[in-house]
C-alpha positions, 0 to 999 in steps of 0.5 A, a space after each residue: 348547381 341545378 339550372 332553373 326550369 326556365 333556363 333549362 328549357 330555353 332554346 340553346 341557340 347557336 354558338 356565338 364568337 366574341 373577344 373580350 379584354 384580358 391582361 395581355 390584350 384579348 381572349 377569343 371565346 365561343 359562347 352558347 346557352 344561358 344560365 350558370 357560367 361554365 368555362 371550358 379551357 383546352 390543352 395542347 395542341 388544340 383550341 376552343 374547337 376541342 369543346 365543340 361537342 360540349 358547348 351544345 350539350 351544356 347549353 341544352 342542359 341550362 348552362 352558359 358554356 364558354 370555350 376560350 382560345 387560351 393565350 397564344 392560340 387561335 384568335 387570342 393575343 400572342 405576346 412576344 415575351 415567353 414569360 407571358 405564358 406562365 401559369 399566373 398569367 393564364 389564371 389571370 386571363 381566366 378570371 378576366 374572362 369571367 368578369 368580362 362576361 359580367 359574372 362573378 363566379 364560374 365552374 372551370 373545366 379543363 383538358 390537358 394543359 387546361 386541366 392544370 390551368 383549371 386547377 390552379 385557377 381554382 386553387 388561387 382564386 376560389 372566390 371566382 372558381 367554385 368548382 373544377 372538372 379536370 380532364 385527362 391530366 390528374 391533379 398533383 399539388 405543387 412542389 417537388 424537384 425543379 421540373 426541367 431536371 425531372 424531365 431531363 432524367 426521364 428519357 434515358 437514351 431517348 428524350 422526353 417530349 417536354 424537354 424537346 418542347 422546352 427548347 425555343 424554336 426546335 419543335 417549331 422547326 419540325 412542326 411548321 413546315 407541315 402543320 396538318 401532317 404533324 397534328 394528324 400524327 399526334 392526334 393519332 398517336 394518343 387516340 385509343 383506336 390508333 395509338 402505337 401498340 406496346 411493342 412499338 416506340 413510345 411517341 412521348 419520347 424522341 430519339 436523340 437527334 430525331 423528331 417526334 413525327 418519327 414515332 407517330 403512327 403512319 396512315 392512321 386517322 382516329 375515328 373521332 377526327 374528321 377531315 374537316 376537324 383536322 382542317 380547322 386545327 391545321 388552319 389555326 396553327 398555320 395562321 398563328 404558328 406554334 410558338 405561343 402554344 409551346 411557350 406553355 412548356 417553356 414556363 414550367 420552371 417559372 411556375 414552380 417558383 411562382 407557386 412555391 407558396 402553394 407547395 403540397 396544397 390540396 384543391 378543396 372545391 368540389 371537383 370531378 376527374 375524367 380520364 382515359 384508361 389508355 392515356 399515358 397521362 393517367 397510367 403514368 400518374 396513377 399515384 396522383 389519382 390514388 392520392 385524391 382523398 388527400 389532394 382533392 378532398 372535395 372530389 365528387 367523382 372520378 372516372 376512367 373511361 375504358 378504351 379511351 385515349 388522351 383526347 377525351 371529350 372528342 373521343 367519347 363526347 356522349 359519356 363526357 357530356 353525361 358525366 359533366 352535366 350530372 356533376 354540374 347538376 349536383 353542385 351547390 348553388 
């Protein structure tokens, strides 16, 4: 997928905000550059802004980089029905964005929940998504026990954060009175330079009757997060609330049913995996990474970045940009 010399040398230009029509109304996106389309999909609790370092780098390398606000976030539509946030709907949004931009195909890149969206978009719509890069959350084929039952067993005396998020209104009641403080806490809790030590309580679990905030590191701000960055994220969620974003967690059993026909299916397109060596997503799911020869037969490269946590493309933008553009340049046209 080497861009042509003309587009590679073209002025990247400033990022442009726009909205396009998608099945539930609109998707807000930020676009920069020209050339082959690279669709960037964020996770929780973020927005298009989590790709702010990748947009200019991809544009300068000769690509049309497009970062979306996922349904429920930012300036994109926020349907009232919780079932509107099931994975099949988010895949449909991704396809609609590609078509609304006048393209037939794209490479999809996702982080956190965006990694799962990217994987399922490539899995179910290989006619549109011809390659996928997955950041932080490894690919696991569909199948196994019902997710809610698995999560309910994980906490022991404590409660796993996914179960906590799945109860409507519960996490909102904790977060929304102080969005900025909560966001700063979770960003610090999962960043390499500020995360709790091995002898401190794990922020992925909630004390029964407690809150997630109770396990966030106090008074720490990760080096990658400026006050302006935190202001932007907080401003978006103060305006929209958290329900649209949290509804993704409330559809995991629906996804399990919707994707039953794909049980055990590998992702066969060319893929790239990037993870943080200190991220629980990669340490807990190390078996999924070990299974890549079977589950990602088109894997081009897999990298665990030392001394990096969960917010990979923001913690280590230079390395991520280099690895992404190198991978993109080697893709077939």
